[in-house]
N, CA, C, O and the ligand as a Tripos MOL2 file, in Angstrom:
@<TRIPOS>MOLECULE
protein
  285   283    72     0     0
PROTEIN
NO_CHARGES

@<TRIPOS>ATOM
      1 N           2.2930   26.7760    7.8570 N.3       1 MET1
      2 CA          1.5260   25.7180    8.5060 C.3       1 MET1
      3 C           2.4830   24.6330    9.0140 C.2       1 MET1
      4 O           3.3150   24.1090    8.2730 O.2       1 MET1
      5 N           2.3360   24.3250   10.2740 N.am      2 LYS2
      6 CA          3.2440   23.3500   10.8740 C.3       2 LYS2
      7 C           2.5530   22.0030   11.0240 C.2       2 LYS2
      8 O           1.4960   21.9040   11.6470 O.2       2 LYS2
      9 N           3.1440   20.9860   10.4620 N.am      3 ARG3
     10 CA          2.6010   19.6370   10.5880 C.3       3 ARG3
     11 C           3.7150   18.6830   10.9360 C.2       3 ARG3
     12 O           4.7640   18.6590   10.2920 O.2       3 ARG3
     13 N           3.4710   17.9020   11.9600 N.am      4 GLU4
     14 CA          4.5180   16.9700   12.4070 C.3       4 GLU4
     15 C           4.5720   15.6980   11.5730 C.2       4 GLU4
     16 O           5.6290   15.0980   11.3830 O.2       4 GLU4
     17 N           3.4190   15.3130   11.0890 N.am      5 GLY5
     18 CA          3.3960   14.0760   10.3050 C.3       5 GLY5
     19 C           2.0740   13.9280    9.6050 C.2       5 GLY5
     20 O           1.1260   14.6550    9.9030 O.2       5 GLY5
     21 N           1.9960   13.0160    8.6970 N.am      6 MET6
     22 CA          0.7510   12.7940    7.9850 C.3       6 MET6
     23 C           0.4020   11.3110    8.0580 C.2       6 MET6
     24 O           1.2610   10.4330    7.9810 O.2       6 MET6
     25 N          -0.8780   11.0790    8.2060 N.am      7 GLU7
     26 CA         -1.3570    9.7050    8.3160 C.3       7 GLU7
     27 C          -2.4770    9.4770    7.3260 C.2       7 GLU7
     28 O          -3.2780   10.3740    7.0620 O.2       7 GLU7
     29 N          -2.5310    8.2870    6.7840 N.am      8 LYS8
     30 CA         -3.6950    7.9340    5.9720 C.3       8 LYS8
     31 C          -3.9310    6.4380    6.0950 C.2       8 LYS8
     32 O          -3.0000    5.6590    6.2970 O.2       8 LYS8
     33 N          -5.1810    6.0590    5.9690 N.am      9 VAL9
     34 CA         -5.5180    4.6460    6.0330 C.3       9 VAL9
     35 C          -5.3860    4.0520    4.6410 C.2       9 VAL9
     36 O          -5.9430    4.5650    3.6710 O.2       9 VAL9
     37 N          -4.6300    2.9500    4.5640 N.am     10 MET10
     38 CA         -4.4430    2.2710    3.2870 C.3      10 MET10
     39 C          -4.5380    0.7860    3.5030 C.2      10 MET10
     40 O          -4.3110    0.3000    4.6110 O.2      10 MET10
     41 N          -4.8750    0.0490    2.4450 N.am     11 TYR11
     42 CA         -4.8540   -1.4020    2.5490 C.3      11 TYR11
     43 C          -3.4080   -1.8480    2.4030 C.2      11 TYR11
     44 O          -2.7610   -1.5680    1.3940 O.2      11 TYR11
     45 N          -2.9050   -2.5480    3.4200 N.am     12 CYS12
     46 CA         -1.5210   -3.0280    3.3920 C.3      12 CYS12
     47 C          -1.5110   -4.4800    2.9590 C.2      12 CYS12
     48 O          -2.1180   -5.3340    3.6040 O.2      12 CYS12
     49 N          -0.8150   -4.7580    1.8570 N.am     13 TYR13
     50 CA         -0.7560   -6.1250    1.3390 C.3      13 TYR13
     51 C           0.1810   -6.9960    2.1510 C.2      13 TYR13
     52 O           0.1550   -8.2190    2.0150 O.2      13 TYR13
     53 N           0.9990   -6.4030    2.9810 N.am     14 TYR14
     54 CA          1.8630   -7.1790    3.8720 C.3      14 TYR14
     55 C           1.0600   -7.6260    5.0970 C.2      14 TYR14
     56 O           1.1630   -8.7750    5.5270 O.2      14 TYR14
     57 N           0.2630   -6.7160    5.6520 N.am     15 CYS15
     58 CA         -0.5700   -7.0350    6.8230 C.3      15 CYS15
     59 C          -1.8770   -7.6920    6.4120 C.2      15 CYS15
     60 O          -2.5510   -8.3220    7.2270 O.2      15 CYS15
     61 N          -2.2320   -7.5380    5.1300 N.am     16 LYS16
     62 CA         -3.5270   -8.0000    4.6380 C.3      16 LYS16
     63 C          -4.6640   -7.3850    5.4500 C.2      16 LYS16
     64 O          -5.6070   -8.0690    5.8450 O.2      16 LYS16
     65 N          -4.5540   -6.1110    5.6830 N.am     17 ALA17
     66 CA         -5.5820   -5.3820    6.4320 C.3      17 ALA17
     67 C          -5.4270   -3.8900    6.1700 C.2      17 ALA17
     68 O          -4.3980   -3.4390    5.6670 O.2      17 ALA17
     69 N          -6.4490   -3.1410    6.5150 N.am     18 ASP18
     70 CA         -6.3370   -1.6850    6.4520 C.3      18 ASP18
     71 C          -5.4670   -1.2290    7.6100 C.2      18 ASP18
     72 O          -5.7360   -1.5670    8.7630 O.2      18 ASP18
     73 N          -4.4510   -0.4810    7.3160 N.am     19 THR19
     74 CA         -3.5660    0.0140    8.3720 C.3      19 THR19
     75 C          -3.3230    1.4990    8.1380 C.2      19 THR19
     76 O          -3.7090    2.0530    7.1090 O.2      19 THR19
     77 N          -2.6910    2.1150    9.0900 N.am     20 ILE20
     78 CA         -2.3650    3.5300    8.9550 C.3      20 ILE20
     79 C          -0.9570    3.6690    8.3980 C.2      20 ILE20
     80 O           0.0090    3.1620    8.9670 O.2      20 ILE20
     81 N          -0.8640    4.3630    7.2770 N.am     21 TYR21
     82 CA          0.4400    4.6850    6.7060 C.3      21 TYR21
     83 C           0.8070    6.0950    7.1610 C.2      21 TYR21
     84 O           0.0090    7.0280    7.0620 O.2      21 TYR21
     85 N           2.0250    6.2220    7.6580 N.am     22 LYS22
     86 CA          2.4630    7.4950    8.2290 C.3      22 LYS22
     87 C           3.7130    7.9980    7.5580 C.2      22 LYS22
     88 O           4.5560    7.2280    7.0970 O.2      22 LYS22
     89 N           3.8130    9.3030    7.5140 N.am     23 LYS23
     90 CA          5.1170    9.8730    7.1690 C.3      23 LYS23
     91 C           5.4090   11.0280    8.1170 C.2      23 LYS23
     92 O           4.5040   11.7120    8.5970 O.2      23 LYS23
     93 N           6.6560   11.2170    8.3620 N.am     24 TYR24
     94 CA          7.0850   12.2310    9.3270 C.3      24 TYR24
     95 C           7.9600   13.2680    8.6650 C.2      24 TYR24
     96 O           8.6270   13.0180    7.6610 O.2      24 TYR24
     97 N           7.9310   14.4450    9.2700 N.am     25 ARG25
     98 CA          8.8190   15.5020    8.8160 C.3      25 ARG25
     99 C          10.1730   15.3140    9.4940 C.2      25 ARG25
    100 O          10.2680   15.1490   10.7100 O.2      25 ARG25
    101 N          11.1980   15.3440    8.6810 N.am     26 GLN26
    102 CA         12.5410   15.0820    9.1830 C.3      26 GLN26
    103 C          13.5300   15.8840    8.3460 C.2      26 GLN26
    104 O          13.6130   15.6930    7.1330 O.2      26 GLN26
    105 N          14.2670   16.7650    8.9730 N.am     27 ASN27
    106 CA         15.2360   17.6040    8.2530 C.3      27 ASN27
    107 C          14.6550   18.2650    7.0050 C.2      27 ASN27
    108 O          15.2260   18.1750    5.9180 O.2      27 ASN27
    109 N          13.5140   18.9320    7.1770 N.am     28 ASN28
    110 CA         12.8830   19.6740    6.0760 C.3      28 ASN28
    111 C          12.3220   18.8310    4.9500 C.2      28 ASN28
    112 O          11.9240   19.3760    3.9210 O.2      28 ASN28
    113 N          12.2780   17.5180    5.1140 N.am     29 SER29
    114 CA         11.6200   16.7270    4.0830 C.3      29 SER29
    115 C          10.8670   15.5990    4.7700 C.2      29 SER29
    116 O          11.1260   15.2770    5.9290 O.2      29 SER29
    117 N           9.9470   15.0150    4.0520 N.am     30 TYR30
    118 CA          9.1620   13.9380    4.6350 C.3      30 TYR30
    119 C           9.8420   12.5960    4.4160 C.2      30 TYR30
    120 O          10.4320   12.3340    3.3680 O.2      30 TYR30
    121 N           9.7400   11.7620    5.4310 N.am     31 THR31
    122 CA         10.2270   10.3980    5.2610 C.3      31 THR31
    123 C           9.2450    9.6600    4.3690 C.2      31 THR31
    124 O           8.1150   10.1060    4.1730 O.2      31 THR31
    125 N           9.6720    8.5510    3.8410 N.am     32 GLU32
    126 CA          8.7960    7.7160    3.0250 C.3      32 GLU32
    127 C           7.6180    7.2600    3.8740 C.2      32 GLU32
    128 O           7.7940    6.8260    5.0120 O.2      32 GLU32
    129 N           6.4250    7.3610    3.3180 N.am     33 SER33
    130 CA          5.2380    6.8850    4.0170 C.3      33 SER33
    131 C           5.3620    5.3720    4.2360 C.2      33 SER33
    132 O           5.7050    4.6280    3.3180 O.2      33 SER33
    133 N           5.0800    4.9350    5.4580 N.am     34 HIS34
    134 CA          5.2140    3.4970    5.7370 C.3      34 HIS34
    135 C           4.1170    3.0140    6.6780 C.2      34 HIS34
    136 O           3.5140    3.7950    7.4140 O.2      34 HIS34
    137 N           3.8770    1.7140    6.6330 N.am     35 CYS35
    138 CA          2.8440    1.0810    7.4430 C.3      35 CYS35
    139 C           3.2210    1.1680    8.9190 C.2      35 CYS35
    140 O           4.3540    0.8760    9.3030 O.2      35 CYS35
    141 N           2.2530    1.5740    9.7360 N.am     36 SER36
    142 CA          2.5520    1.7090   11.1630 C.3      36 SER36
    143 C           2.6010    0.3500   11.8600 C.2      36 SER36
    144 O           3.0360    0.2600   13.0080 O.2      36 SER36
    145 N           2.1570   -0.7080   11.1760 N.am     37 VAL37
    146 CA          2.1620   -2.0440   11.7800 C.3      37 VAL37
    147 C           3.4120   -2.8270   11.3740 C.2      37 VAL37
    148 O           4.1700   -3.2770   12.2330 O.2      37 VAL37
    149 N           3.6280   -2.9890   10.0590 N.am     38 CYS38
    150 CA          4.7540   -3.8290    9.6100 C.3      38 CYS38
    151 C           5.9050   -3.0050    9.0580 C.2      38 CYS38
    152 O           6.9560   -3.5560    8.7310 O.2      38 CYS38
    153 N           5.7240   -1.6900    8.9490 N.am     39 GLU39
    154 CA          6.7590   -0.7790    8.4700 C.3      39 GLU39
    155 C           7.1240   -0.9340    7.0050 C.2      39 GLU39
    156 O           8.1590   -0.4300    6.5700 O.2      39 GLU39
    157 N           6.2890   -1.6250    6.2370 N.am     40 ALA40
    158 CA          6.5060   -1.6740    4.7870 C.3      40 ALA40
    159 C           6.3330   -0.2650    4.2400 C.2      40 ALA40
    160 O           5.4860    0.4920    4.7150 O.2      40 ALA40
    161 N           7.1330    0.0850    3.2440 N.am     41 LYS41
    162 CA          7.0130    1.4100    2.6580 C.3      41 LYS41
    163 C           5.8680    1.4500    1.6560 C.2      41 LYS41
    164 O           5.4970    0.4360    1.0640 O.2      41 LYS41
    165 N           5.3200    2.6420    1.4820 N.am     42 GLU42
    166 CA          4.1670    2.7750    0.5970 C.3      42 GLU42
    167 C           4.4900    2.3000   -0.8210 C.2      42 GLU42
    168 O           3.6620    1.6470   -1.4560 O.2      42 GLU42
    169 N           5.6840    2.6220   -1.3210 N.am     43 TRP43
    170 CA          6.0120    2.2050   -2.6930 C.3      43 TRP43
    171 C           6.1100    0.6850   -2.7950 C.2      43 TRP43
    172 O           5.7920    0.1100   -3.8360 O.2      43 TRP43
    173 N           6.5520    0.0310   -1.7140 N.am     44 GLN44
    174 CA          6.6310   -1.4390   -1.7440 C.3      44 GLN44
    175 C           5.2160   -2.0190   -1.7990 C.2      44 GLN44
    176 O           4.9510   -2.9830   -2.5180 O.2      44 GLN44
    177 N           4.3270   -1.4170   -1.0330 N.am     45 ASN45
    178 CA          2.9360   -1.8520   -1.0340 C.3      45 ASN45
    179 C           2.3270   -1.6610   -2.4260 C.2      45 ASN45
    180 O           1.5620   -2.5050   -2.8930 O.2      45 ASN45
    181 N           2.6710   -0.5440   -3.0880 N.am     46 LYS46
    182 CA          2.1210   -0.2860   -4.4170 C.3      46 LYS46
    183 C           2.6470   -1.2720   -5.4490 C.2      46 LYS46
    184 O           1.9290   -1.6390   -6.3780 O.2      46 LYS46
    185 N           3.8950   -1.7020   -5.2940 N.am     47 VAL47
    186 CA          4.4610   -2.6900   -6.2120 C.3      47 VAL47
    187 C           3.6550   -3.9870   -6.1200 C.2      47 VAL47
    188 O           3.3280   -4.5930   -7.1400 O.2      47 VAL47
    189 N           3.3420   -4.4030   -4.9070 N.am     48 ILE48
    190 CA          2.5500   -5.6180   -4.7200 C.3      48 ILE48
    191 C           1.1670   -5.4430   -5.3340 C.2      48 ILE48
    192 O           0.6560   -6.3400   -6.0050 O.2      48 ILE48
    193 N           0.5750   -4.2900   -5.1010 N.am     49 TYR49
    194 CA         -0.7400   -4.0020   -5.6690 C.3      49 TYR49
    195 C          -0.7090   -4.1390   -7.1900 C.2      49 TYR49
    196 O          -1.5960   -4.7560   -7.7790 O.2      49 TYR49
    197 N           0.3150   -3.5630   -7.8230 N.am     50 GLN50
    198 CA          0.4250   -3.6370   -9.2850 C.3      50 GLN50
    199 C           0.5820   -5.0750   -9.7510 C.2      50 GLN50
    200 O          -0.0020   -5.4750  -10.7580 O.2      50 GLN50
    201 N           1.3770   -5.8580   -9.0130 N.am     51 GLU51
    202 CA          1.5920   -7.2690   -9.3630 C.3      51 GLU51
    203 C           0.2910   -8.0510   -9.2680 C.2      51 GLU51
    204 O          -0.0390   -8.8310  -10.1620 O.2      51 GLU51
    205 N          -0.4420   -7.8440   -8.1900 N.am     52 ILE52
    206 CA         -1.6920   -8.5680   -7.9910 C.3      52 ILE52
    207 C          -2.6940   -8.1880   -9.0730 C.2      52 ILE52
    208 O          -3.4030   -9.0410   -9.6080 O.2      52 ILE52
    209 N          -2.7430   -6.8890   -9.3880 N.am     53 LYS53
    210 CA         -3.6550   -6.4150  -10.4170 C.3      53 LYS53
    211 C          -3.3500   -7.0720  -11.7580 C.2      53 LYS53
    212 O          -4.2580   -7.4770  -12.4830 O.2      53 LYS53
    213 N          -2.0520   -7.1750  -12.0820 N.am     54 LYS54
    214 CA         -1.6420   -7.8100  -13.3330 C.3      54 LYS54
    215 C          -2.1340   -9.2530  -13.3960 C.2      54 LYS54
    216 O          -2.6570   -9.7010  -14.4160 O.2      54 LYS54
    217 N          -1.9580   -9.9720  -12.2860 N.am     55 TRP55
    218 CA         -2.3600  -11.3790  -12.2520 C.3      55 TRP55
    219 C          -3.8600  -11.5320  -12.3430 C.2      55 TRP55
    220 O          -4.3490  -12.4640  -12.9830 O.2      55 TRP55
    221 N          -4.5900  -10.6490  -11.7260 N.am     56 ILE56
    222 CA         -6.0510  -10.7260  -11.8020 C.3      56 ILE56
    223 C          -6.5030  -10.5010  -13.2370 C.2      56 ILE56
    224 O          -7.3840  -11.2050  -13.7310 O.2      56 ILE56
    225 N          -5.8990   -9.5130  -13.9130 N.am     57 GLU57
    226 CA         -6.2640   -9.2560  -15.3040 C.3      57 GLU57
    227 C          -5.8840  -10.4250  -16.1950 C.2      57 GLU57
    228 O          -6.6440  -10.8080  -17.0840 O.2      57 GLU57
    229 N          -4.7020  -10.9920  -15.9560 N.am     58 PHE58
    230 CA         -4.2350  -12.1410  -16.7190 C.3      58 PHE58
    231 C          -5.1990  -13.3120  -16.5480 C.2      58 PHE58
    232 O          -5.6000  -13.9430  -17.5270 O.2      58 PHE58
    233 N          -5.5630  -13.5920  -15.3200 N.am     59 ASN59
    234 CA         -6.4550  -14.7100  -15.0380 C.3      59 ASN59
    235 C          -7.8460  -14.4910  -15.6260 C.2      59 ASN59
    236 O          -8.4870  -15.4410  -16.0760 O.2      59 ASN59
    237 N          -8.3020  -13.2820  -15.6230 N.am     60 ARG60
    238 CA         -9.6150  -12.9780  -16.1980 C.3      60 ARG60
    239 C          -9.6050  -13.2200  -17.6960 C.2      60 ARG60
    240 O         -10.5310  -13.8080  -18.2550 O.2      60 ARG60
    241 N          -8.5270  -12.7480  -18.3440 N.am     61 GLU61
    242 CA         -8.4070  -12.9310  -19.7920 C.3      61 GLU61
    243 C          -8.4020  -14.3950  -20.1540 C.2      61 GLU61
    244 O          -9.0190  -14.8030  -21.1370 O.2      61 GLU61
    245 N          -7.7010  -15.1940  -19.3530 N.am     62 LYS62
    246 CA         -7.5650  -16.6170  -19.6400 C.3      62 LYS62
    247 C          -8.7520  -17.4150  -19.1050 C.2      62 LYS62
    248 O          -8.8500  -18.6210  -19.3310 O.2      62 LYS62
    249 N          -9.6430  -16.7390  -18.4010 N.am     63 GLY63
    250 CA        -10.7890  -17.4410  -17.8230 C.3      63 GLY63
    251 C         -10.3750  -18.3960  -16.7290 C.2      63 GLY63
    252 O         -11.0420  -19.4000  -16.4820 O.2      63 GLY63
    253 N          -9.2800  -18.0850  -16.0770 N.am     64 LEU64
    254 CA         -8.8170  -18.9260  -14.9700 C.3      64 LEU64
    255 C          -9.5640  -18.5510  -13.7040 C.2      64 LEU64
    256 O         -10.6020  -17.8890  -13.7370 O.2      64 LEU64
    257 N          -9.0260  -18.9780  -12.6320 N.am     65 MET65
    258 CA         -9.7320  -18.8090  -11.3520 C.3      65 MET65
    259 C         -10.1860  -17.3700  -11.0730 C.2      65 MET65
    260 O          -9.5440  -16.4010  -11.4770 O.2      65 MET65
    261 N         -11.2770  -17.2750  -10.3920 N.am     66 GLU66
    262 CA        -11.7960  -15.9820   -9.9610 C.3      66 GLU66
    263 C         -11.0580  -15.5530   -8.7080 C.2      66 GLU66
    264 O         -10.9890  -16.2920   -7.7260 O.2      66 GLU66
    265 N         -10.5190  -14.3700   -8.7560 N.am     67 LEU67
    266 CA         -9.8600  -13.8360   -7.5640 C.3      67 LEU67
    267 C         -10.7310  -12.7480   -6.9710 C.2      67 LEU67
    268 O         -11.4920  -12.0950   -7.6850 O.2      67 LEU67
    269 N         -10.6260  -12.5580   -5.7060 N.am     68 PRO68
    270 CA        -11.4390  -11.5000   -5.0850 C.3      68 PRO68
    271 C         -11.0660  -10.1290   -5.6440 C.2      68 PRO68
    272 O          -9.9120   -9.8950   -6.0030 O.2      68 PRO68
    273 N         -12.0270   -9.2380   -5.7150 N.am     69 ASP69
    274 CA        -11.7620   -7.8800   -6.1910 C.3      69 ASP69
    275 C         -10.8470   -7.1430   -5.2370 C.2      69 ASP69
    276 O         -10.8670   -7.3530   -4.0250 O.2      69 ASP69
    277 N         -10.0570   -6.2870   -5.8130 N.am     70 LEU70
    278 CA         -9.1710   -5.4750   -4.9870 C.3      70 LEU70
    279 C          -9.9580   -4.3610   -4.3360 C.2      70 LEU70
    280 O         -10.9820   -3.9080   -4.8470 O.2      70 LEU70
    281 N          -9.4620   -3.9430   -3.2190 N.am     71 LYS71
    282 CA        -10.0890   -2.7960   -2.5650 C.3      71 LYS71
    283 C          -9.7030   -1.5420   -3.3090 C.2      71 LYS71
    284 O         -10.1200   -0.4470   -2.9310 O.2      71 LYS71
    285 ZN          1.5940   -3.3930    6.9950 Zn       72 ZN72
@<TRIPOS>BOND
     1     1     2 1
     2     2     3 1
     3     3     4 2
     4     3     5 am
     5     5     6 1
     6     6     7 1
     7     7     8 2
     8     7     9 am
     9     9    10 1
    10    10    11 1
    11    11    12 2
    12    11    13 am
    13    13    14 1
    14    14    15 1
    15    15    16 2
    16    15    17 am
    17    17    18 1
    18    18    19 1
    19    19    20 2
    20    19    21 am
    21    21    22 1
    22    22    23 1
    23    23    24 2
    24    23    25 am
    25    25    26 1
    26    26    27 1
    27    27    28 2
    28    27    29 am
    29    29    30 1
    30    30    31 1
    31    31    32 2
    32    31    33 am
    33    33    34 1
    34    34    35 1
    35    35    36 2
    36    35    37 am
    37    37    38 1
    38    38    39 1
    39    39    40 2
    40    39    41 am
    41    41    42 1
    42    42    43 1
    43    43    44 2
    44    43    45 am
    45    45    46 1
    46    46    47 1
    47    47    48 2
    48    47    49 am
    49    49    50 1
    50    50    51 1
    51    51    52 2
    52    51    53 am
    53    53    54 1
    54    54    55 1
    55    55    56 2
    56    55    57 am
    57    57    58 1
    58    58    59 1
    59    59    60 2
    60    59    61 am
    61    61    62 1
    62    62    63 1
    63    63    64 2
    64    63    65 am
    65    65    66 1
    66    66    67 1
    67    67    68 2
    68    67    69 am
    69    69    70 1
    70    70    71 1
    71    71    72 2
    72    71    73 am
    73    73    74 1
    74    74    75 1
    75    75    76 2
    76    75    77 am
    77    77    78 1
    78    78    79 1
    79    79    80 2
    80    79    81 am
    81    81    82 1
    82    82    83 1
    83    83    84 2
    84    83    85 am
    85    85    86 1
    86    86    87 1
    87    87    88 2
    88    87    89 am
    89    89    90 1
    90    90    91 1
    91    91    92 2
    92    91    93 am
    93    93    94 1
    94    94    95 1
    95    95    96 2
    96    95    97 am
    97    97    98 1
    98    98    99 1
    99    99   100 2
   100    99   101 am
   101   101   102 1
   102   102   103 1
   103   103   104 2
   104   103   105 am
   105   105   106 1
   106   106   107 1
   107   107   108 2
   108   107   109 am
   109   109   110 1
   110   110   111 1
   111   111   112 2
   112   111   113 am
   113   113   114 1
   114   114   115 1
   115   115   116 2
   116   115   117 am
   117   117   118 1
   118   118   119 1
   119   119   120 2
   120   119   121 am
   121   121   122 1
   122   122   123 1
   123   123   124 2
   124   123   125 am
   125   125   126 1
   126   126   127 1
   127   127   128 2
   128   127   129 am
   129   129   130 1
   130   130   131 1
   131   131   132 2
   132   131   133 am
   133   133   134 1
   134   134   135 1
   135   135   136 2
   136   135   137 am
   137   137   138 1
   138   138   139 1
   139   139   140 2
   140   139   141 am
   141   141   142 1
   142   142   143 1
   143   143   144 2
   144   143   145 am
   145   145   146 1
   146   146   147 1
   147   147   148 2
   148   147   149 am
   149   149   150 1
   150   150   151 1
   151   151   152 2
   152   151   153 am
   153   153   154 1
   154   154   155 1
   155   155   156 2
   156   155   157 am
   157   157   158 1
   158   158   159 1
   159   159   160 2
   160   159   161 am
   161   161   162 1
   162   162   163 1
   163   163   164 2
   164   163   165 am
   165   165   166 1
   166   166   167 1
   167   167   168 2
   168   167   169 am
   169   169   170 1
   170   170   171 1
   171   171   172 2
   172   171   173 am
   173   173   174 1
   174   174   175 1
   175   175   176 2
   176   175   177 am
   177   177   178 1
   178   178   179 1
   179   179   180 2
   180   179   181 am
   181   181   182 1
   182   182   183 1
   183   183   184 2
   184   183   185 am
   185   185   186 1
   186   186   187 1
   187   187   188 2
   188   187   189 am
   189   189   190 1
   190   190   191 1
   191   191   192 2
   192   191   193 am
   193   193   194 1
   194   194   195 1
   195   195   196 2
   196   195   197 am
   197   197   198 1
   198   198   199 1
   199   199   200 2
   200   199   201 am
   201   201   202 1
   202   202   203 1
   203   203   204 2
   204   203   205 am
   205   205   206 1
   206   206   207 1
   207   207   208 2
   208   207   209 am
   209   209   210 1
   210   210   211 1
   211   211   212 2
   212   211   213 am
   213   213   214 1
   214   214   215 1
   215   215   216 2
   216   215   217 am
   217   217   218 1
   218   218   219 1
   219   219   220 2
   220   219   221 am
   221   221   222 1
   222   222   223 1
   223   223   224 2
   224   223   225 am
   225   225   226 1
   226   226   227 1
   227   227   228 2
   228   227   229 am
   229   229   230 1
   230   230   231 1
   231   231   232 2
   232   231   233 am
   233   233   234 1
   234   234   235 1
   235   235   236 2
   236   235   237 am
   237   237   238 1
   238   238   239 1
   239   239   240 2
   240   239   241 am
   241   241   242 1
   242   242   243 1
   243   243   244 2
   244   243   245 am
   245   245   246 1
   246   246   247 1
   247   247   248 2
   248   247   249 am
   249   249   250 1
   250   250   251 1
   251   251   252 2
   252   251   253 am
   253   253   254 1
   254   254   255 1
   255   255   256 2
   256   255   257 am
   257   257   258 1
   258   258   259 1
   259   259   260 2
   260   259   261 am
   261   261   262 1
   262   262   263 1
   263   263   264 2
   264   263   265 am
   265   265   266 1
   266   266   267 1
   267   267   268 2
   268   267   269 am
   269   269   270 1
   270   270   271 1
   271   271   272 2
   272   271   273 am
   273   273   274 1
   274   274   275 1
   275   275   276 2
   276   275   277 am
   277   277   278 1
   278   278   279 1
   279   279   280 2
   280   279   281 am
   281   281   282 1
   282   282   283 1
   283   283   284 2
@<TRIPOS>SUBSTRUCTURE
     1 MET1         2 RESIDUE 1 A MET
     2 LYS2         6 RESIDUE 1 A LYS
     3 ARG3        10 RESIDUE 1 A ARG
     4 GLU4        14 RESIDUE 1 A GLU
     5 GLY5        18 RESIDUE 1 A GLY
     6 MET6        22 RESIDUE 1 A MET
     7 GLU7        26 RESIDUE 1 A GLU
     8 LYS8        30 RESIDUE 1 A LYS
     9 VAL9        34 RESIDUE 1 A VAL
    10 MET10       38 RESIDUE 1 A MET
    11 TYR11       42 RESIDUE 1 A TYR
    12 CYS12       46 RESIDUE 1 A CYS
    13 TYR13       50 RESIDUE 1 A TYR
    14 TYR14       54 RESIDUE 1 A TYR
    15 CYS15       58 RESIDUE 1 A CYS
    16 LYS16       62 RESIDUE 1 A LYS
    17 ALA17       66 RESIDUE 1 A ALA
    18 ASP18       70 RESIDUE 1 A ASP
    19 THR19       74 RESIDUE 1 A THR
    20 ILE20       78 RESIDUE 1 A ILE
    21 TYR21       82 RESIDUE 1 A TYR
    22 LYS22       86 RESIDUE 1 A LYS
    23 LYS23       90 RESIDUE 1 A LYS
    24 TYR24       94 RESIDUE 1 A TYR
    25 ARG25       98 RESIDUE 1 A ARG
    26 GLN26      102 RESIDUE 1 A GLN
    27 ASN27      106 RESIDUE 1 A ASN
    28 ASN28      110 RESIDUE 1 A ASN
    29 SER29      114 RESIDUE 1 A SER
    30 TYR30      118 RESIDUE 1 A TYR
    31 THR31      122 RESIDUE 1 A THR
    32 GLU32      126 RESIDUE 1 A GLU
    33 SER33      130 RESIDUE 1 A SER
    34 HIS34      134 RESIDUE 1 A HIS
    35 CYS35      138 RESIDUE 1 A CYS
    36 SER36      142 RESIDUE 1 A SER
    37 VAL37      146 RESIDUE 1 A VAL
    38 CYS38      150 RESIDUE 1 A CYS
    39 GLU39      154 RESIDUE 1 A GLU
    40 ALA40      158 RESIDUE 1 A ALA
    41 LYS41      162 RESIDUE 1 A LYS
    42 GLU42      166 RESIDUE 1 A GLU
    43 TRP43      170 RESIDUE 1 A TRP
    44 GLN44      174 RESIDUE 1 A GLN
    45 ASN45      178 RESIDUE 1 A ASN
    46 LYS46      182 RESIDUE 1 A LYS
    47 VAL47      186 RESIDUE 1 A VAL
    48 ILE48      190 RESIDUE 1 A ILE
    49 TYR49      194 RESIDUE 1 A TYR
    50 GLN50      198 RESIDUE 1 A GLN
    51 GLU51      202 RESIDUE 1 A GLU
    52 ILE52      206 RESIDUE 1 A ILE
    53 LYS53      210 RESIDUE 1 A LYS
    54 LYS54      214 RESIDUE 1 A LYS
    55 TRP55      218 RESIDUE 1 A TRP
    56 ILE56      222 RESIDUE 1 A ILE
    57 GLU57      226 RESIDUE 1 A GLU
    58 PHE58      230 RESIDUE 1 A PHE
    59 ASN59      234 RESIDUE 1 A ASN
    60 ARG60      238 RESIDUE 1 A ARG
    61 GLU61      242 RESIDUE 1 A GLU
    62 LYS62      246 RESIDUE 1 A LYS
    63 GLY63      250 RESIDUE 1 A GLY
    64 LEU64      254 RESIDUE 1 A LEU
    65 MET65      258 RESIDUE 1 A MET
    66 GLU66      262 RESIDUE 1 A GLU
    67 LEU67      266 RESIDUE 1 A LEU
    68 PRO68      270 RESIDUE 1 A PRO
    69 ASP69      274 RESIDUE 1 A ASP
    70 LEU70      278 RESIDUE 1 A LEU
    71 LYS71      282 RESIDUE 1 A LYS
    72 ZN72       285 GROUP 0 **** ****
């Protein structure tokens, strides 16, 4: 099966919007999936997601400010 690239819609914390994350086939392996708008890599986006999640849980435990739910 021949595929030139793969795309998926993800929430980008850099763009603060749903964007298309793409990866391409290059020399028999795929490049890192990255945002088609700001070019942030998927793993960088996931790091931010984990950080935000931690803070939301921390704030909930402490009864601090209400933050919007994550997508
Ligand atoms: Zn982006």
